[in-house]
C-alpha positions, 0 to 999 in steps of 0.5 A: 838101594845098593847094587852089585857089579859083575864081580859081586862088589857093592856099587855106590848108591848113586842117584844117577844109577836109579831108574829115572822115575825114582830120581828126586829131580825127575819126580819133582818135574813130573809129579810136583813138590807135594809128592816128594818126601822132605828128604827128596826135596832136601836132596835136590837142594844139597845136590851131592851126597857125602863120602866118595863113590870110588870103586870099593869105597862106600859113599852116601847119596844126596837122599841118604845124606838128607835122611841122615840130616833130617833124622839127626834134627827131628825133621825140618822143625829141628832147624828152626829157632834159637836152639837149631842143632845144625845152625848153631855152634852152641849145643842145646 
């Protein structure tokens, strides 16, 4: 969800700029955990994204970061066991 400002520059994809009914934390309260995606649940735990949200500098929302982490580890299953790519300093 990239948005543009009045000058046509892309604004950072900050969750606080999303409509309230699309924000993970608000959806958790309104709909319950079972209605959220793994990425949305992980985003709530992460609390912050990656990069910067300064004008003209791209950042990544907590949901975007969660999607990246889950894709890199093939879902939460990739975080379990002795060969956990995220938790282990040794590659599988």
